[in-house]
C-alpha positions as CSV (number, residue, x, y, z in Angstrom):
1,X,65.4,33.0,-7.0
2,X,66.4,30.7,-4.4
3,X,64.1,29.2,-1.7
4,X,63.9,31.3,1.6
5,X,64.7,29.7,4.9
6,X,61.0,30.0,5.8
7,X,59.9,27.7,2.7
8,X,62.6,25.3,3.0
9,X,61.5,24.8,6.9
10,X,57.8,24.1,5.9
11,X,59.0,21.8,3.0
12,X,61.0,19.8,5.7
13,X,58.2,19.5,8.0
14,X,55.8,18.3,5.3
15,X,58.3,15.6,4.1
16,X,58.4,14.5,7.8
17,X,54.9,14.7,8.4
18,X,53.8,12.7,5.3
19,X,54.7,9.2,6.5
20,X,53.0,10.0,9.9
21,X,49.5,11.0,8.4
22,X,49.7,7.8,6.3
23,X,50.1,5.9,9.2
24,X,47.2,7.8,11.0
25,X,44.9,7.1,7.9
26,X,45.9,3.3,8.0
27,X,45.0,3.0,11.6
28,X,41.6,5.2,10.9
29,X,40.7,2.7,8.1
30,X,41.3,-0.4,10.2
31,X,39.4,1.0,13.3
32,X,36.3,1.6,10.7
33,X,36.6,-2.0,9.4
34,X,36.6,-3.5,12.8
35,X,33.9,-1.0,14.1
36,X,31.5,-2.2,11.4
37,X,32.1,-5.7,12.0
38,X,31.5,-5.3,15.7
39,X,28.3,-3.3,15.2
40,X,26.6,-5.6,12.3
41,X,24.5,-7.5,14.5
42,X,23.1,-4.6,16.2
43,X,21.9,-2.5,13.1
44,X,20.7,-5.6,11.1
45,X,16.9,-5.4,10.4
46,X,15.4,-8.7,11.7
47,X,12.0,-10.1,10.9
48,X,9.4,-10.0,13.5
49,X,7.7,-13.5,13.5
50,X,4.8,-12.4,15.6
51,X,1.2,-12.6,13.8
52,X,-1.9,-11.4,15.5
53,X,-3.8,-14.2,13.3
54,X,-2.1,-17.4,12.7
55,X,-3.1,-20.8,11.0
56,X,-2.1,-24.2,12.4
57,X,-1.8,-26.5,9.4
58,X,-5.0,-26.3,7.6
59,X,-6.9,-24.5,10.2
60,X,-7.0,-20.9,10.4
61,X,-9.1,-18.6,12.7
62,X,-12.2,-17.1,11.4
63,X,-12.8,-13.6,12.5
64,X,-15.6,-11.3,11.7
65,X,-14.5,-8.1,9.7
66,X,-15.9,-5.8,12.5
67,X,-13.7,-7.6,15.4
68,X,-10.7,-5.8,16.6
69,X,-7.6,-8.0,17.3
70,X,-4.9,-6.1,19.0
71,X,-1.5,-6.0,17.2
72,X,0.2,-7.9,20.2
73,X,-2.5,-10.4,20.5
74,X,-2.4,-14.2,19.4
75,X,-5.2,-15.9,17.8
76,X,-4.4,-19.2,16.1
77,X,-5.9,-22.2,14.9
78,X,-9.5,-23.5,14.9
79,X,-10.9,-20.3,16.4
80,X,-14.3,-18.4,15.4
81,X,-15.0,-15.0,16.9
82,X,-18.3,-13.4,16.0
83,X,-19.2,-9.7,15.1
84,X,-18.0,-6.5,17.1
85,X,-15.8,-8.8,19.6
86,X,-12.5,-7.7,20.6
87,X,-9.3,-9.6,21.7
88,X,-7.0,-7.2,23.4
89,X,-3.1,-6.5,23.9
90,X,-1.3,-9.7,24.9
91,X,-4.2,-12.0,24.9
92,X,-3.9,-15.6,23.6
93,X,-6.6,-17.7,21.8
94,X,-5.4,-21.0,21.3
95,X,-7.4,-23.1,18.8
96,X,-5.4,-26.3,19.2
97,X,-6.0,-29.3,18.8
98,X,-9.6,-28.5,19.8
99,X,-11.9,-25.5,18.9
100,X,-12.4,-22.0,20.4
101,X,-15.7,-20.0,19.7
102,X,-16.7,-16.6,20.9
103,X,-20.1,-15.0,19.9
104,X,-20.8,-11.6,19.2
105,X,-20.0,-8.6,21.5
106,X,-17.4,-10.2,23.7
107,X,-14.5,-9.0,25.0
108,X,-11.2,-11.0,25.8
109,X,-9.0,-8.7,27.8
110,X,-5.4,-8.0,28.3
111,X,-3.6,-11.2,28.8
112,X,-6.4,-13.4,29.1
113,X,-5.5,-17.2,27.7
114,X,-8.4,-19.2,26.1
115,X,-7.4,-22.8,25.0
116,X,-9.1,-26.3,24.6
117,X,-12.6,-26.7,23.8
118,X,-13.9,-23.6,25.0
119,X,-17.4,-22.0,23.8
120,X,-17.7,-18.1,24.9
121,X,-21.3,-16.9,24.2
122,X,-22.2,-13.2,23.2
123,X,-21.9,-10.0,25.6
124,X,-19.1,-11.9,27.6
125,X,-16.5,-10.2,29.1
126,X,-13.5,-12.0,30.2
127,X,-11.2,-9.9,32.4
128,X,-7.5,-9.4,32.5
129,X,-5.2,-12.3,32.7
130,X,-8.3,-14.7,33.2
131,X,-7.4,-18.2,32.0
132,X,-10.4,-20.5,30.5
133,X,-9.5,-24.1,29.4
134,X,-12.3,-26.2,27.8
135,X,-15.1,-24.4,29.4
136,X,-18.4,-23.2,28.5
137,X,-19.4,-19.4,29.3
138,X,-22.8,-18.3,29.0
139,X,-24.1,-15.1,27.4
140,X,-23.7,-11.7,29.2
141,X,-21.5,-13.4,32.0
142,X,-18.2,-11.5,33.3
143,X,-15.1,-13.4,34.2
144,X,-13.2,-11.2,36.7
145,X,-9.5,-10.1,36.3
146,X,-7.2,-13.2,37.0
147,X,-9.9,-15.6,37.4
148,X,-9.3,-19.3,36.4
149,X,-12.2,-21.4,34.8
150,X,-11.1,-24.9,35.0
151,X,-11.6,-27.8,32.2
152,X,-15.4,-28.9,31.8
153,X,-16.5,-26.0,33.9
154,X,-20.0,-24.2,33.0
155,X,-20.7,-20.6,33.9
156,X,-24.3,-19.8,33.4
157,X,-25.5,-16.7,31.4
158,X,-25.3,-13.5,33.4
159,X,-23.3,-15.1,36.1
160,X,-20.4,-12.9,37.8
161,X,-17.1,-14.9,38.5
162,X,-15.1,-12.4,40.9
163,X,-11.6,-11.2,40.2
164,X,-9.0,-14.1,41.4
165,X,-11.6,-16.8,41.7
166,X,-10.9,-20.4,40.5
167,X,-13.8,-22.3,39.3
168,X,-12.7,-25.8,39.5
169,X,-13.0,-28.4,36.7
170,X,-16.2,-29.9,36.1
171,X,-18.1,-27.3,38.5
172,X,-21.1,-25.5,37.1
173,X,-22.1,-21.8,38.1
174,X,-25.7,-21.4,37.4
175,X,-27.1,-18.4,35.6
176,X,-26.9,-15.2,37.4
177,X,-24.8,-16.4,40.3
178,X,-21.8,-14.4,41.8
179,X,-19.2,-16.9,42.8
180,X,-15.7,-16.0,44.3
181,X,-12.8,-17.6,46.2
182,X,-10.6,-20.5,45.6
183,X,-12.4,-22.9,45.2
184,X,-15.2,-20.6,44.0
185,X,-18.3,-20.8,45.9
186,X,-21.6,-19.1,45.6
187,X,-22.1,-15.8,47.3
188,X,-25.5,-14.8,46.1
189,X,-27.4,-13.6,42.9
190,X,-26.6,-10.9,40.4
191,X,-28.9,-7.9,41.3
192,X,-30.6,-6.3,38.3
193,X,-28.5,-3.3,38.6
194,X,-25.4,-5.2,38.4
195,X,-26.8,-7.1,35.6
196,X,-27.4,-3.5,33.8
197,X,-23.9,-2.5,34.7
198,X,-22.2,-5.5,33.3
199,X,-24.3,-5.2,29.8
200,X,-23.1,-1.3,29.6
201,X,-19.4,-2.4,30.4
202,X,-19.5,-4.5,27.5
203,X,-20.8,-1.9,25.3
204,X,-18.4,0.4,26.4
205,X,-15.6,-2.1,25.2
206,X,-17.4,-2.4,22.0
207,X,-17.1,1.4,21.3
208,X,-13.4,1.3,22.7
209,X,-12.5,-1.5,20.6
210,X,-13.6,0.9,17.5
211,X,-11.3,3.4,18.4
212,X,-8.4,1.2,19.0
213,X,-9.1,-0.5,15.8
214,X,-8.9,2.6,13.8
215,X,-5.7,3.7,15.6
216,X,-4.0,0.2,15.1
217,X,-5.0,-0.2,11.1
218,X,-3.0,3.3,10.6
219,X,-0.2,2.7,7.8
220,X,3.4,4.6,8.0
221,X,2.1,7.9,6.5
222,X,-0.7,8.2,8.9
223,X,1.5,7.5,11.7
224,X,4.2,10.0,10.6
225,X,1.3,12.5,9.9
226,X,0.0,12.5,13.5
227,X,3.6,13.0,14.8
228,X,4.0,16.1,12.5
229,X,0.4,17.3,13.5
230,X,1.3,17.1,17.2
231,X,4.5,18.8,16.9
232,X,2.7,21.6,15.3
233,X,0.1,21.8,17.8
234,X,2.5,22.2,20.6
235,X,4.0,24.8,18.8
236,X,1.0,27.0,18.2
237,X,-1.2,28.8,20.5
238,X,-4.9,27.7,20.3
239,X,-6.2,31.5,21.6
240,X,-3.9,33.1,18.8
241,X,-4.8,30.8,16.1
242,X,-8.5,31.5,17.0
243,X,-8.0,35.2,17.0
244,X,-6.3,35.1,13.5
245,X,-8.7,32.8,12.3
246,X,-6.3,30.1,11.1
247,X,-7.1,26.8,10.2
248,X,-6.8,23.9,12.8
249,X,-4.4,21.8,10.3
250,X,-1.4,23.6,9.3
251,X,-0.3,22.7,5.5
252,X,3.3,22.5,6.2
253,X,2.6,19.4,8.3
254,X,2.0,17.1,5.7
255,X,4.9,14.4,5.5
256,X,4.4,13.3,1.8
């Protein structure tokens, strides 16, 4: 039978729209190509060159296995760090061209900088942002936040350098003294109570470093497991689970 007027109209419209569809497809393909070119740099995976521990030539840091070096810290060159010491986030220890030595159970806090021929004793706390250059720090001393210890200076055992103090190059702070100011001057002797508090603070950092070390050493699966466990805990009611006698860990939270 001959085609109906409706069929003839549809055929005509299809014939007219076919070239237009090809044009749109061509434009879409061109835009996709341009978009891929523009976004190439933003989607590229680049190599992070940050290394917590880095050799300089033949000089490689020697770090005890019990130490904690934060992922964003930098320890490089001729550096020796004793047992249970810690180097916190953003801290920099440069053993170039001289050496830096840190005893046991000492803590180098966030963004502190140690360089030159520097010797740090055991049980020492170096506060956040402190700068120590070619100096000697005795056992159990405390260097306050943002303090500066100049080249050739010596801080005796158990001494306390106040936050922001500047110990000028070549200066000696005797054992057990409290110094403050810029330039730093002697205020008094550390009291027995303060000395005990300084020791306890160091031990607290040793314990805290162990926690951070365990978290920082997790691999990809461990991190993803933590995420799914948290999501599951957020969705559950502890009271309800306790009443039902459910296990704390949900089997469905496994990510592998």
